[in-house]
N, C-alpha and C positions, 0 to 999 in steps of 0.2 A: 345696319350690320348684318351680315348674312350669318346663318348658322346651318350645321351640318343636319342632315335627316338622320332618323334612327339608324338606317342601313349603312349610310356612309360613317357614321360614329363606330357602329360595330366593326367595319372593315378596317378603319384607322386604328382601332383598339387592339387588332391582331399584329399591328407593326412595332419595329423597334421604337423605343421611347424618343430618339432624336427625330425619326419621321412624325412621331405624334406632335412634337414641340414645333417643328417646321409647320406642318398644315394646321395646326391649331393658331398659329401666328398668321398665316396666309389666310384663313377664313374671316379674320376680322376686319379684311378690307377687299377680299376678292373672292366673290362667290365660285365655289367649285364643288364637284361631287368626286368622292373617293369611289374608284371602279372596284379595285381590288387590292387586297393586302396579302394575307397569306393564302396560298393555294395548295389544295389538297393533291394527291398524285392524279386524280380524275380530271380535276380542272387544269393542271399544268399540261396532261398529255392533250387535252382538248385545246389548249391554247397553242401548243406546239403543232399539233395536227392541222390546226386552222390558219397557220402561219404568222399567229400574233406572237410567238416566242421562238426563239432559235434553241432553246434549251429543252431538254426531256428532264422529267422527274429523276432524281432530286437537285439538278444542277442549279437551277434558278434561286436566286436571292428570295424570290416570293415562297420558297418551299421550306425555308427556316423558319424556327419557332423562336422568338418572335420573327416576324417578315422583316427582311432587310431591304425590301423594295415595295412600293406602292405605285398603282396607276391611278392618276388623277386627271380629271377634265374641267376646265373652265365652263361654269354653269350660266345659261344653258348651253348645253352641248351641241355643235354644229362640228361634224367630222370633216366637212368640206373647206372650213376656215383654218387653214394652216397657220396663217399669220397671229390669228388669237392664241392658238397653242403655243408658237414661238413667243409671244409676247409673255403669255402666263409663266412659261418655263423661265423666261429671263426674271420676272417677278419673284417667282419660287426661290431661284438661284440666288438672287439677292438676299433675300429673308435669311436662307441657309447660311450664306456667308456671313452676315451680321449676327447670327445666332452662334455660329462656330467662332468668330473673332471675340465675341462677349463672354465666350466659356459656357452658354446655355445648353449647347450641344458639344458632343466630344468627337464627332464624326463629320466629314464634308460629304456634300452629295454629288452625285453624277445624273445627268438627265439623258434619256434614250434619243434626244435628238442631236446630242454631241457627246458621243461616248468617249471621245478622247479630251474632252474637256480643254480644246484649243480655241473656242468661240467660232470655229469654221463650222456651218451647218451642212455644207455640201460635201464632205469627206465621208460622210457616214455610209456604211455597207448596208446597214439596217436601221431604219427610223422607227422610234418607238417613242412617239412624242408624250402620251399620257404618262410614261415611265420615269421614276426617280429612284435611285437606290443609294445605299449608303457605300462610301468608298472606303476600303480598311485602311 
């Protein structure tokens, strides 16, 4: 069974309790790294200026306290293996849907590889495969 590093645990702790519940369930069977939870203004502007976010401070869900978004990658991380990111996202979304259905979490999630949640991956204008966020 996989376990989060101290850094991943700290990042996940900055997130909404529903995101924590989902990713604490995910780590039981799928090793992953928490890349980012809450972002400061400086970190958000760096992500925006680097093309990793389309939103300036404070519009991102990463800028809320607790964070309403989290960036997570399957471990070990291979940024070129997009199929693995897609597979991981399907796994995460399945866990999230199950936890929502059984009342463990109170919000649905959206993945940055399918913003419209229509299960079509080719209609995205901006892919952010590590990104998962709470849908109001």
